[in-house]
C-alpha positions as CSV (number, residue, x, y, z in Angstrom):
1,M,-106.9,-4.0,-179.8
2,Q,-104.4,-1.8,-181.7
3,H,-104.3,-4.1,-184.9
4,Y,-107.8,-3.6,-185.6
5,Q,-107.2,0.5,-185.6
6,V,-104.1,-0.3,-188.1
7,L,-106.2,-2.4,-190.2
8,S,-109.1,0.1,-190.2
9,A,-106.5,2.9,-191.1
10,L,-105.1,1.2,-194.0
11,L,-108.5,0.8,-195.7
12,L,-109.1,4.6,-195.5
13,Y,-108.9,6.7,-198.6
14,P,-105.2,7.5,-198.7
15,E,-104.3,11.3,-197.3
16,Q,-100.9,12.7,-196.3
17,G,-101.6,11.8,-192.7
18,L,-101.8,8.2,-193.5
19,I,-98.5,8.0,-195.4
20,D,-96.6,9.9,-192.5
21,S,-97.9,7.6,-190.1
22,L,-97.0,4.6,-191.8
23,G,-93.9,3.8,-190.0
24,E,-95.8,4.2,-186.7
25,L,-98.7,1.8,-187.8
26,E,-95.9,-0.9,-189.0
27,S,-94.0,-0.7,-185.7
28,I,-97.2,-1.9,-184.1
29,L,-97.9,-4.8,-186.2
30,E,-94.2,-5.9,-186.0
31,K,-95.2,-7.4,-182.6
32,T,-97.3,-9.8,-184.4
33,P,-95.3,-11.1,-187.5
34,E,-98.3,-13.3,-188.5
35,L,-100.3,-10.0,-189.1
36,H,-97.4,-8.0,-190.5
37,A,-96.2,-10.4,-192.8
38,P,-99.5,-10.3,-195.4
39,L,-99.3,-6.5,-195.0
40,R,-95.6,-5.8,-196.0
41,P,-96.5,-5.4,-199.9
42,L,-99.3,-2.9,-198.8
43,F,-96.8,-0.8,-196.8
44,A,-94.3,-0.9,-199.4
45,Y,-97.0,0.1,-202.2
46,L,-98.0,3.1,-199.9
47,A,-94.8,4.4,-199.0
48,Q,-93.3,4.2,-202.8
49,E,-96.3,5.5,-204.8
50,E,-97.0,9.2,-205.4
51,L,-100.2,10.1,-203.2
52,I,-102.1,11.3,-206.3
53,A,-101.5,7.6,-208.0
54,L,-102.6,6.1,-204.7
55,Q,-105.8,8.0,-204.5
56,E,-106.4,7.3,-208.2
57,N,-106.0,3.5,-207.5
58,Y,-108.1,3.6,-204.4
59,V,-111.1,5.1,-206.1
60,A,-110.6,2.5,-208.8
61,T,-110.2,-0.5,-206.7
62,F,-113.2,0.3,-204.0
63,D,-115.6,2.9,-205.5
64,R,-115.5,1.7,-209.1
65,N,-115.3,-2.1,-208.5
66,P,-118.6,-3.6,-206.8
67,S,-116.9,-6.8,-206.1
68,H,-114.3,-4.8,-204.0
69,S,-116.7,-2.8,-202.3
70,L,-116.0,-1.6,-198.6
71,H,-119.7,-2.2,-197.6
72,L,-120.1,-5.5,-195.9
73,F,-123.8,-5.8,-196.6
74,E,-123.7,-5.1,-200.2
75,H,-121.9,-8.6,-200.9
76,I,-124.5,-10.7,-199.3
77,H,-127.9,-8.7,-199.5
78,G,-127.2,-6.7,-202.7
79,E,-129.9,-4.2,-202.6
80,S,-132.5,-6.2,-201.1
81,R,-134.7,-5.6,-198.3
82,D,-132.6,-7.5,-195.7
83,R,-129.8,-4.9,-196.6
84,G,-131.6,-2.3,-194.9
85,Q,-132.7,-3.9,-191.7
86,A,-129.0,-5.6,-191.4
87,M,-128.1,-1.8,-191.3
88,V,-130.4,-1.1,-188.5
89,D,-129.5,-4.1,-186.7
90,L,-125.6,-3.3,-186.8
91,M,-126.2,0.3,-185.8
92,E,-128.0,-1.0,-182.9
93,E,-125.2,-3.1,-181.9
94,Y,-122.9,-0.2,-181.9
95,K,-125.2,1.8,-179.9
96,K,-125.5,-1.1,-177.5
97,H,-121.6,-0.9,-176.8
98,G,-121.6,3.1,-176.8
99,L,-120.6,3.8,-180.2
100,E,-122.3,6.6,-182.0
101,M,-121.7,7.3,-185.5
102,V,-120.4,10.4,-186.7
103,G,-120.0,11.7,-190.2
104,D,-121.7,10.1,-193.7
105,D,-120.4,6.3,-193.3
106,L,-122.6,3.7,-193.6
107,P,-122.6,1.3,-190.7
108,D,-121.4,-1.6,-192.7
109,Y,-118.2,0.4,-194.0
110,V,-115.3,-2.0,-193.3
111,P,-113.2,0.5,-191.7
112,L,-115.7,1.7,-189.1
113,F,-116.6,-2.0,-188.4
114,L,-112.8,-2.5,-187.6
115,E,-112.6,0.6,-185.5
116,F,-115.6,-0.7,-183.6
117,L,-114.1,-4.1,-183.0
118,S,-111.1,-2.1,-181.3
119,Q,-113.2,-0.5,-178.9
120,L,-114.4,-4.1,-177.6
121,D,-112.8,-6.8,-175.4
122,K,-111.1,-9.5,-176.9
123,D,-114.1,-12.1,-176.6
124,E,-116.8,-9.6,-177.8
125,A,-114.6,-8.6,-180.9
126,E,-113.8,-11.9,-181.9
127,R,-117.9,-12.9,-181.5
128,L,-118.8,-10.4,-184.1
129,L,-115.8,-11.1,-186.4
130,S,-116.5,-14.7,-186.4
131,D,-119.5,-14.0,-188.3
132,A,-118.3,-11.0,-190.7
133,V,-114.9,-12.7,-191.3
134,H,-116.8,-15.0,-194.3
135,V,-117.8,-11.7,-196.0
136,L,-114.4,-10.1,-195.4
137,A,-112.5,-13.1,-196.8
138,H,-114.7,-12.8,-199.9
139,V,-113.6,-9.4,-200.3
140,G,-109.9,-10.2,-199.7
141,R,-110.5,-13.1,-202.3
142,K,-111.6,-10.6,-204.9
143,L,-108.8,-8.3,-204.3
144,A,-106.1,-10.9,-204.3
145,A,-107.6,-12.2,-207.8
146,N,-106.7,-8.8,-209.1
147,G,-103.4,-8.4,-207.8
148,S,-104.4,-5.6,-205.1
149,P,-101.8,-5.2,-202.3
150,Y,-105.1,-4.5,-200.0
151,A,-105.8,-8.0,-200.2
152,G,-103.3,-8.2,-197.1
153,V,-105.5,-6.5,-195.0
154,F,-108.3,-8.9,-195.5
155,D,-105.6,-11.7,-194.9
156,A,-104.6,-10.2,-191.6
157,V,-108.3,-10.2,-190.6
158,Q,-108.6,-13.8,-191.1
159,Q,-105.5,-14.2,-188.8
160,L,-107.7,-12.5,-186.2
161,S,-110.7,-14.6,-186.6
162,P,-111.2,-17.7,-184.2
163,V,-113.2,-19.4,-187.2
164,V,-112.3,-20.2,-190.9
165,A,-114.0,-18.5,-193.3
166,E,-116.4,-20.5,-195.5
167,E,-117.1,-19.5,-199.3
168,L,-119.7,-16.6,-199.7
169,S,-122.5,-17.1,-202.3
170,E,-123.1,-14.1,-204.7
171,P,-125.8,-11.2,-203.4
172,P,-129.0,-11.0,-205.1
173,V,-129.0,-9.1,-208.4
174,R,-131.1,-6.0,-208.0
175,D,-131.5,-3.3,-210.6
176,M,-131.9,0.4,-209.9
177,D,-135.7,0.1,-210.4
178,E,-136.4,-2.8,-208.5
179,A,-134.1,-1.2,-205.6
180,L,-136.4,1.7,-205.5
181,E,-139.5,-0.7,-205.3
182,T,-137.9,-2.3,-202.4
183,F,-136.8,0.5,-200.3
184,G,-139.2,3.4,-201.7
185,P,-137.8,6.7,-202.0
186,G,-138.0,9.0,-199.1
187,V,-140.1,12.4,-199.3
188,D,-136.9,13.9,-200.7
189,G,-136.8,11.7,-203.4
190,V,-133.6,9.9,-202.1
191,E,-133.7,6.2,-201.4
192,P,-133.3,5.5,-197.7
193,L,-130.9,2.3,-197.1
194,L,-132.2,2.2,-193.4
195,K,-135.4,0.9,-192.6
196,K,-136.7,0.9,-188.9
197,A,-137.1,-2.5,-187.3
198,Q,-140.5,-3.8,-186.9
199,G,-141.9,-4.8,-183.3
200,N,-139.7,-4.7,-180.1
201,G,-136.4,-6.7,-178.9
202,V,-133.1,-7.4,-180.4
203,Q,-132.9,-8.2,-184.0
204,P,-130.1,-10.3,-185.7
205,I,-127.4,-9.0,-187.8
206,N,-127.7,-10.6,-191.2
207,F,-124.4,-11.4,-192.4
208,Y,-125.7,-13.9,-194.8
209,P,-128.9,-14.0,-196.9
210,K,-132.0,-15.7,-195.8
211,G,-131.5,-19.5,-195.9
212,A,-127.7,-19.5,-197.0
213,R,-126.7,-20.0,-193.4
214,N,-128.4,-21.1,-190.0
215,N,-126.1,-19.4,-187.8
216,A,-126.2,-15.7,-188.5
217,C,-124.9,-13.5,-186.1
218,A,-127.2,-12.4,-183.2
219,A,-126.6,-9.1,-181.8
220,G,-127.6,-10.1,-178.4
């Protein structure tokens, strides 16, 4: 399942360690030409540009453009209440498979999700990817429309999916006041993104807004 780890690494903020490892990462993908082909432009771009330029472009691409966000649920739930619950459910899925999150990343951060898939057996990884691929393909189309070489990562992800990605509707629009009203500030004044699940039992991972699809991913 090394291909998931390679794709995860390519989506991280570019540091010198990543640049130094490009040859090793590319050699892993050479064993699977269908995955390697869409990534050739990204490997070339990362190898040729100065590190500071790579970092500036990364920030402009993913941090300053919401349509390219690397947080899955931002594209489907916006700042609605469903996003917080989906975060909790995905964290429970991670814990169920023995993955404990460290650091400051949110559970729907795409590199983290891909790293998680790399730890699973093939069938389980494909089960979860089958539901998330619609969101991932949506991000990839946005990147491709803007001529970003990072679009190749999302093309490769689609190659790994056993289902064809469907079109994704735009997330509900929420301004900051409505977002704060939805989640409510914590005692420290910071808006919490994670809400505790109500009741007992396994909750579904809502990769789609309610009513958009009938086959949302089940965490069980």
